[in-house]
N, C-alpha and C positions, 0 to 999 in steps of 0.2 A: 193900451196904445196900439194903434194899427198904422203901420207904415206902408203907404201905397207903393205900387211898382215903380212909379216915377222917382221915388225917394230912396231906393236902395239898389244895390248892384247885382242882385241874384237874377240870373237868367236861366230859363229852362234848358238851354243848351249846355249848361254846366252840370246838370243833374243827370244821374244815371237813368238810362232809358227804361230799365226795369222798375225803378222806383216810380217813374212817371206812369208806367202801365198800371201799377197798383193804385196810385192816386186817382187816376182817371176812372178806373173801374169802380172804386168806392164812390167817387163823386157822381158818376152817371147813375149809380144805384140809389142815389138820394142821401148818401151819408156824408158827414164832414170828413175831410181828408187833408192831412197836413204832414209835412216833414217836420221833425222836431229834434231838438238837442244839438249834438255836436255837428251834424250835417249842416244845419242852418248857421251855426256859429262859424264854422270853417268857411262856408261860402261867403259870408259877410266879410270875413278877413282875407278873402281872395286866396284861400287855401283849398286844396283838393280834398274833400272828405274821404275818409277810409271806408265808410259805409253809410247807409241811410236808414234811419228809423222813421216809420210812419205811425201816426196816431189818428184815431177815429172814434166816432161815437157808436160805431157798429160793434156788437159783441163778438167774442171769439168764434162762436158758432155761426153767426151771420157772415163773418169774414171767411170762414172755412168753406161755407156753401158758395160764396161768391167767387173765391179764388181757388180754383181746383188744384193747382200745383202748390198746395200748402198743407201744413198740419199744425195742430195745437200742441204747444209745449208748456212746461212750467207747472209748479205747484203753488209756490208762494204767490205768484201773480201769473195768470194764464196769458200767454202770448201766442201769436201766430207767425210762423216762418213761411214765407213764400219763396219757393226754390226756382232759381233760374240758372242757366249755365254759367258757372264761375261766380255766382253771386247769390246771397240770401238777403232778402228784405224782411226786416223784423217789423211786425205790425202789432200795436197794442191798443187797447180800449182806454179812453180817458179814465183815470183813477179818481175816486172820490177823496174828499178831505180826510186826513187821518184823525181819528178820535183817540186822543192820548189817554193811556191808563197809567196812573202813577205806580212807581215801584214800591217795594216794601217800606222804604223810608218816606214815601208819599210825596217826593219832590221831582222825580224824573221818570220819563216813560221807559219801559223795557224796549229792547230791540224789536223791530217789526219782524214777525216770523211768518205771518200769513196776511194776504191782502188781495182780495178778489172782489172788492166793491167798486162799482163803476160810478163815474160822475161827469162833470162838465169839463170843457177845455180850461177854464180858469182854475177849477179844482186841481186838474192835472198839473198845471203850471206850478202851483204852490206846493206840489208834492215832489218836485224835482230837486236836485241837490244844489246847483249853483245857478245864479241868475243868467249867466252866459249860456247855460244849457237848457234854458226854459223858453227859448224862442221858437215860434211856429211859422212855417211857410205855408200859406193857405193856397191850395191849387185852384180854388173857385175864383179868386180875383188877383192872385199872385202877390198878395201883400204879406208883410211880416208882422206877426202879432206878438206883443210883449206885455206881460202882466206884472213882471217883477223888477223891471229896471235893467234888464240885461243889455239893452242897446247902449245905455249910458256907461255901464261897466265895460263893455267892449271898447268904447272910445277911450275910457280911462285905463284900459289894460289892467283890469282888476278882477280877482277871484273873490266872490262874495257868496256866502251861504244864504239861501232863501229862508227868511224867518229867523228864529232864535238859533244861533250856531251851536250852542251847547246842547239844546234839545235835539237838533239835527244829528249831531255826532253820537248822541245816546241812541237814537233810532237806528243808525248804521255807522259804526266806528270806521268802517272802510272808507267813508267819505273823506277822512283826513288824508288817506293815501291818494285818493283821487284829486284832492286839492293840490297836493305836491305834483302829481303827474301833469295836471293842467298848467300849473305855474311854470313847470319846466318846459313843456311842449310849446306853450304860447309866449313864453318870456313875459308873463304877467306877474304882478305882485299880489300877495294875499292881503286883503284889507284887515285893519287892526283887530276888529271884534272877532272875525273868523280866526285870525292868528292866535289871539289869546285863548279862545275856546279850544283850539287844537292843543295848545300847551297844557291846558287844564284837564283835557280828556284823554291824554295818552294812555292811562291805565286800561281804558276800555278796549284797546287793541288786543289785549291778551284774552278777551272773551270771544273773539272771532274764531270760528272753526279754522284749524291750521291749514287745511287744504285750500280754503278760500283765501286765506292770508298769503300763502305761497303763490297762488295763482295771480293775486293782485301785485305781488312783488315782481313777478315775471313781466307783467304789463308795464310797470313803471320803469324797469331797467332795460327793457328791450323795445324801445320805441324811438331810438335815435337820439335820446337826450339823457343818456346814462350818467354822464359826468355832472351835469347840472342837477339831475335828480339826487345823486349821491350827496352833493353839497347841501341841497335843501333838506334832505333827511337828517343830516348831521346838525344843521342849523336848528331844526325843530325837534331835536332830541329823539327822533324816531329810529335812527339807524341802530342805536344801542339796544333797542327793544328786541330787534330781530337778530342782531349779531353782538351780544354783550361782550364776548371774549375779544372780538376785533376792536370794539370800542375801547376796551381797557388797554390794548396794545397801543392804539393811536394816541391815547391820553398820556402815555409814558414820557413823551417829549425827549426821547433819546435817539440814538442811532437806529435802533430797531424800528421805532415809530416812524422815523424819517424814511427808512427803506420801505416800510409797509405802505406809507402814503404814496410814495413814488410808484410802487408796483400797482397799487389800486388805481391811481390816476391814469397810468399808461394803459391798463386793461380796459377801463371805462371808455377812454378815448378811442381805443382800437375797436371796441364794440360798436361805438357810434359810427365809425368809418365803415365797418362791415354792414351795418344796417342801411346806411346810405347807398352802398353798392349792391344791396339786396342779396348779401351773402348770409349763410346760416349762422346763427348764434346759439350756442348750447348753454343753458342756465348752469349746468354742472361746472363749466369752465370758470364762469364768474364767481360761483360759490367757492371754488377751489382757490381763486385769487383772494377773496375776502378772508378766508380762514388760514391761508398759508403762513402769514405772519404769526398766527397763534401757534401753529405747529412748530415753527422755528423757536418761538419763545419757550414752549414746553420742553423742547430739546435743550435749549440754553439753561433752563432752570435745573435740569437733571445733571448738567455739567459732565457729559460723557466723553470718553476718548474716541478718536476716529475709528478704532477697531470695533467699537460697539455702536457706531453711528446708525447702521441699518436697523438694529433692534430698537434703539431709542426712537428712531423715526416711526417705526411700526407702532410702538406703544403710544407715542405722542398722537398719532392719527386716531387711534382708538379713543384716547382720552378726550381729544378735541371734538370729535364727532358725537361722542356720548353726551357731552355737555350741550353741544349745539342742537341736537335733536330733541333735547328736553325743552328747548325754547321754540324752535321752528322745525316742524316735521318735513324735512326735505325728502322727496321720494327716493326710493332705493336705486332707481336707474341713474339718478344724479350722484348719489353718494358713492356708488360703485365707480363712476367715472372720476370723482374727486380723489378717492383713495388711489386709483391707478396713476393719475397724474402726479400725485405727491410721491408715491413709491418709485415711480420711474425717473424722477429727478435724480435720485441717488444712483440708479443704474446708468442714466445718461451721462452723469458727471464722472462716474468711476470707470466706465467702459471696460468691464472685466471679462476677459477671455471670450469664449464662444457665446456667452450670454447676449452679446450685442447682436448676434444673428437672429435670436428669438425676439428681441425687443422690437425690431422694425416690423414684425408681423403681428404685434400685439394690437388688439382691437382699439386701444386708446393711444397708440403710438403718436398719431398725428397731433392729438390734443396735448400730449405730454411734450412733444417737440415744440409746439406753438408756445407752451408755457415757458419752456427753456429759452426760446427766442425772445419772448417778452422780457425775461430776466436779463438776458444779454444786452438788450436794447437800453436798459437803464443801469448797465454796468454792475449787475449783481452776479454774473458769471462771465467767464472769458468768451468773447465772441468767436475765438478760434474753435471752441468746443462745438458751437452751433454749426460752423462751417464744416467741421469734420463730419457731423451727423448728416448734414445736407448732402455732402459728397458721397457718403456711405450709402445713403438711401437711393441715390441715383445709379449706383453701380449694379452690375450683374453679380451672381453668387461668387464667381471665381475672383473677381476684383475685390469683393467684400472680404473673402478669406485672406487675400493678400494684405488688406488694411488691418485685419485682426492680427495677423502674424507680425506686422510691423509694431503694433501696440504691445504684443507679448515680448518681442525683442527689446523694445524700449524699456519695458518693465524690468526685464532681467538685468539690463545695464545699470538701472537705478539701484537695484539691490546690491550689485557688486560695489 
């Protein structure tokens, strides 16, 4: 189906000037040139695309010779990146239809590991993940081309896999996470056959390289729709694959589970607000939120006295991280932050002696303070504690020493 310019809302004024430069250069050289995927989808939905992908019948080498500010990247499928100030336009060659090879049982294909065979535009359309991502904007006549029913699914606000969904998820299990991300971002529903195939294909996610899996999790949680994404992951039984310990806490249906859910909800909503305000979001902070209830549960199970609380906390952190890293390999730069946030909750609450002077200079003090603030906002710690640290941080060294002395005097009075 080809939708002429008069029947759709996409205007060249909405499209990145750099993307248009690439399109026109390819077109003038005699090649097909189209915007494809999420850029077309978002423009049709009157949303501003985050980036633009271009597809053509020119080979990577031909593209590279034509567009000088570019280079060829990729192994599994060679792409060309055209570099402009503040923007990269990704250019790919039409992919050929995938020839399926059955697995050892003879009934499902293995995951696609290499793919550098070129084809036609229709071939390329049927190689894409979802119908709403398989729409093309043709620069030659400004029409929108649809081979897979994506325009209908846009109107119905539906996420649908192209072709057999079970086979599609075997080719690339990460598509299940992308379906969740799209549904959350667009407020679309996942159509029943795709939905059922997802539920049946969940074990495939453990076959995905952990670095790629963690990267995909970052994408789905840090796009401004973290709360909706979390709810969908739980609904489709995926959250427990990545955070099985947290899933077990949430399934307890007791006071700890309620506290955990309240904390996670608050953190996810706060992340969405920060995204909308274009403020930085650190994955380590959200991972610390997800696993904090597990740390608390581990301490509770050990039933330690207050005098041994710090040691119990330290041991619980080691146990929880060891189990978590066996399931999802979180990079060390994030686990270091998580451990610091958790350990500093103890110090922030106890405010012991001159240690408080060192805490405010800690690399992760601000993250630990924000974590404490989040807990105070949902009544898990005394808000007065947060106010004390806020005031302490704003003081000069002399005033800080006075505040520490007041704490020490108050402690002596309590002992008497």
